[in-house]
C-alpha positions, 0 to 999 in steps of 0.5 A: 505213674506218668505217661512214659511215652513211646519211641514211635513218636519223634524218636530222634528228638526224644533220644537226643534230648534224653541223653544230652540231658543225662550227660549234662546232669552228670556234668552239673554234678561234677561242677558242684563236687569240685566247688566243695561248697555242698551237694544236693542230698542224694549226692551228699549220700553218694559222696559219703559212700564213696569216701567210706568204700573207696569207690569212685563217685560215679560207681557209687551213684550207679550202684545206689541207682540200681538198688533203688530201682530194685525197690520199685518191684514191690511198689509195682513201678514201671521203668522206662528207657530213661530210668535205666539210662539214668542209672548208668549214664549219669555215673559214667559222665560224672566220673569222666568229668571229674577226671578232666576237671582239676580241683580249684582253689579261689573261692570266687571260681568255686562259687562260679562252679556251684552256680553253673552246676545248679543251673546246668542241673535245672537245664538237665532236668528239663531235657531229661524229663521233657523227653518223657521216657521214664523218671529217674529211679529216685523220683520213681521211689518217691512217686511209687510210695505215694501211689501205694499210700495215697494219704501221704503227700508227695512233698512230705515223702520227698522231704523225708527221703531227702532228709534221711539220705542227707543225714546219712551222707553227712554222717558218712563224710559227704559235703553239706554246705551252702551249696546244699541250701542253694540247690534246694532253693533253686532247683524247684524254680529252675525245673519249673522253667526248663521242663516246659521249655524242653517238653516233647508233646505227646499225641493227645496232650491238651497243651503243648508239651505237658509234663510234670515238673520234677527233678530228675534222679 
């Protein structure tokens, strides 16, 4: 597992960046939801569960994150402060943002919300992962499985997981559409740009702010 880091090194910068990133991540999710044009695979699943259970989107996001985190135990993954904070903060922020952000009608506004949400999600990924205080529970599930099955590629495992949750979410009533495709195409390049930009260097790093670029979740 990648270095989680410690709060003895630049704690104010790390904590500020972590929680700004998590808050922005929740806001970006709410923007994509309000666009009505499609969500990323895990959020299609969250929305589908929300529709079926009557629970708020944020509550479902927290519950799913907690369940996924429990799956780390047999994989012997070690959570960081960022991992635990991810489970709680994003769900609370997305619900608060949805309560403040009304539904919109005109297509051009919805497209604007989608584009803004995707870019904000990329920036949030950079802030959150750049703090180096632990991956999100969903990414930890992926990397933990690969660590236990080293002959499986991260790309393959991630693809299988995301196709599975996307299909389940769609069957449950989640919104998949052009926004889902746009997110899939854009999030990799956006993360590649923003993660090095916001990365907090650890003592002993070879280069400034080295950190793996992977979406949070």
